[in-house]
N, C-alpha and C positions, 0 to 999 in steps of 0.2 A: 898213302895215296899215290896212283902212279902219275908222274910229270911227263910232259911232252915238250920238247924243246926245238927251237928254230933260231936263226940270225938274221937280222935285219942290218943291211948295210947302208950308210949314211951316203948320200951322194952330196959333196959340198961338207963344209966345216960344220962340226957337231960336237958338243961336250955334253955327255950324259949328266956329269957332274953339276953343271949348270941347272939341269931340269931338276935334279933332287935339291937343290937349293930354292928352286923356286916352289917347290910343292910345301916345302915347310911354311912358306908364308902364304899359302894359299888357302883360305878358309874353304872355299868350296869341297876340297877333297876330304872335310871332315876331319882334319888332324891325323892323316894316316901316320901310324909308327913307322920309324925310318932308323935304320942303323948306319945310315950315310953311304951306304953301298948298294942298295936295292930300292927299287920302287914296287910296292906291292898293292894290289887292288883287285877287287870283284867287281863284275858288272853283268848285265845281261846283255849278250851279244845281239845286235841288230840283224842278223843274218838267221837267226832262229828264235830269239827271246829267251833262251836258255842261259843259266848263270854260269860263269866262267871265272877261275881265279887266275891271275896273271903274275908272275914276277919278272922284273926287268932289271939286268945288270949291264955292266959296261963290257963292250968286247973290243977288239980291233976293227976300226973303221966303222963302229955302229954300236950294237945292243945285242944281248943274247936274251932271249924269252923262253920261260917255263910257263907252260899253261897245265891246269889241272884236268883238262880233257883235250882230246884230240885237237888240233887246230889246223883246219883245211884253210884252203885260200881266201874266204871270206874273212876269218878270224884274223889271219896274218895281216890282211890289209886293215881291218879295224886297228889292231895294235900299231901298225906303223903310222896310220892317222892321228891316233891318239898323240904320238911322239913327233909328229910333223916329219917324219922319216919317209912319207909318200911322195915328198915333193923333192925335186932336184935343187939344193940350195947353192949349186955352184956359182949361179949368178948374183947371190945376195950381195957380195961385197963390191959389186959395180954400183949396186944402188947407193951404197954408203960414199963412195967415190964422187958419184953425182950429188950426194946431198951431205957436205961436211958434219952437219948436226947429226944425221943417223949414224954416219961414220963414226964420230966421236962415241956413240952408245955401243956401236958394234965393237971397237976396241975394248972398252970396258967390260962387255959381257960375250966375248968370243964364243961362238958355238951354241947360244943360247937359241932355242927355237921354240914355238909357241908349244905349250902342253894343253890339249884339248880335253874337254870332257869326255867322258867314256863313251858316249853317244850323243847324237842330236837330240833324241828323246829326253835324255837326262838334262841336257843343256835347257831345252825347252821347260822342263818342270821347274829347274832352278831359276829360269827366269820369271816364273809366276810366283814361285815361293819368295824371292827376295824383294819383290815390289813393296815399297812403302815399310822395309824392314832393314835392319842392318846386315850384314853379311855374316857376323857370327851368329846371330839369331838365327838367320835362314839356314844357316849350315847345320846347326842342332836340330831344327825340325826335319829338315832332308834327311840328317842321320837316323832320327828317330822313325821317320816312315820307312826307311830301308831295314831297320831292325825290326820293324812290326809286321811289315808285309813283304818283305824281301827275302831271298833264299841266303841261308848261310853257306859260305864256302870256305873251306880250310885252306889256307895259303902258306906253306911253309910251316905248318903245326899251329897257326893261329887263324881263328875264325875271323871271317869278314863278311859284312852284310851288302848284297847286291842292291842297289835300287830297284824296286820292283818293274817288271815289264809292263807295257800300257794294259794288257788284259786284265791285270791284277787291280790297277790303279781305276780302270773302268767301272770296276763293280765295288771298291772299297768305299767305305765312309768313315767318318771321324777321324780324319787325318790331322786335326788340330789346326786346320787352318780356317779364315773366313769362309763363310758359304761359297761366296763369289769365286774365291781362289779354287775350291774344290770342284765347283763347275767348270772352270777353266781348265783345270787339270783333266777332268773326264774328256772334255772337247779336244784336249792335245792327244790325249790317249788314242781316241778315235782317229785322228789324223795320223798317228803313228801307224796304226793298225792298217789305214788306207795307203799306206807308202809313202805319205807327205814329209814325213819327220825321218828321212833318211839319207845317208851321206850319198848313196848313189843318186838319188833323185835330185836332191839341191846341188850337187856339183855339177849335174849333167846341165843345169841352166845357167843362163848368163847370170851374173850376180845380181843385177839390179832385178831381173825377172825373179829370182830366188827370193830376195827381200820384200819384194810386193806379194808374192803368195804366203810368205810368213807373216806379212802384217796382217793377213785376212783371217788369220787363225784366232782362236778366243784367247783374249788375254795378251796378245803380242802386239807390242807397239814398236816404233822404230828402233829404239835401244836394244829391245829383246830379240829383234829380228836379226840386227847385226850380231848378236850374242850367238845365237843359234848358227848362224850360216858361218861364222868366222871361228868360234872356239866351239862349237857342236860338230859341224859337217868338217871343218878345218879347211875351209876353202881359202887357198894363199893368197888371193889378189882381191880383196873386197876391201871396201873402205866404208866405216860406219857413218851413217847419215847424221845421226843424233846421238853422241855420247858426250855429254857435258865434261867427264873426268878426264877424258883424252883430250878435248878440245882445250880445257885448261892448262894441260901440261904443255900442249902444243903452242898455246900463246906464249909461256914462259919461255919454252925453248927458241921459239923464232921471234919473240919480241911483237907479237900480234897485239892490235887494239882489242880492248874489252868487247865490242860491239862488231867484231869480225865475223861476218856471214860465213854459213856453211860452205858456199862457195870458195871462199878464201882457203879452208882447211882443205877442200879437195884439190885446190890448185897445188897447195903444198904436197900433198901425198903423190900427186902424178910422177914425181922424181922416183917414187918408190917402186914403180911397176916392174915386173910382175909380182911382187912380193909385198902390196899395200898391207895385208893383213899380218905379215911378219913384222914389219915395221911399226905398225901401231902398237903390236904386243909389246915390242922392246921397249917403246916409249913409255906404257903403262906398267910395265915389270920394273924399269929402272928409274922412271921419273916420277912415280906416284907421290914418294914420301917428299921430294922437293916441292912439288907442286903444291901438295896439301900445306906445308910451312909457309910457302909464298901466300897462299891465301888468307893463312891464319894471321900472318904478319900485316896483312892489308884490312884485317877485320872483317873478311868474308866468312 
C-alpha cells in the first residue's frame, strides 16, 4: 500500500517518547501494539469521515508521519491536534514557574503533551460508553464496535480497526450496550453530522460556550463535556468543571480541604493559563496512581 509522508515541527518542548509511554497505560486506545518507536492507529478523519491509517515516529524537533492515503491540510491538522502539536508550547514552562507544584511535574515528565482522541466524535462516543463502567470494560466494548462496524486499515502490514463514522452508527443496532446508551450514541452521531462534534466548531467557541453546547447533547454531562472539548477537540486552555478524579489529585497536590468548592480548583488553575488543559492532563497522567493510593489509605 502506498504511504504518504509529512513532518510536524513542535513549537516548544516536546518528547514523542513520553507520548509512547503514556499510550501504553491509556486503556482508551484499546491496547495498541507498540514496538517502542512508533505510534500506529486508524481512525475516520472528521474532514471526510473516510478511514485512514497513521504511523508516527520521532523526528528532529517533532515527528514524522506516514499515512495510508494522501494527507491534505485537514488531515495534517488532525494529526497535529491528536499529538497536541497544533499549539505553540513555548510558554508552558512559564506556567510551571508561576506554580511550583506544576513545575515539579513538568521536570518529572519533560515534553509530555496531551494525547487526544482521534476525533471529538470518538471522544463523545467514549464518554457515553464508559459511563457506569470501568475503563477496561469500556475499552473492550469500544474495540468490539470498531471491529464489527468500522473499516479495517492495513498500517505497516498489520490490520487496524477504525472506529466507525457517525453515519454508520446512526443506522447500527446491537452494539452490546444498554438501550439508553445506544440511543445517546445515535443522537451524538446526528450531532456530528450536523457539524457540532468537530474540532473546527468547538475550538471556534469560547470554552465555556463550547462546554454549554456539549452539555446539551444526549448523554453528555459536565464531565463528558470537558472530556470532549479537552481531549477530543484538543482545546489547550479549558478547565474541567466537574472531574472528581482530577479534583482528588489536586486536593492531594495542593493540600486542599475535602469540601473545597469548584471555585477553589478554578482559582488554582488560573496560574496555568493559557495551558489549563495541558496542566490538568499532566496532573492526571503523572498523579493518578499516587492519588488513588492516598484515597485507598484513607479508606475511600
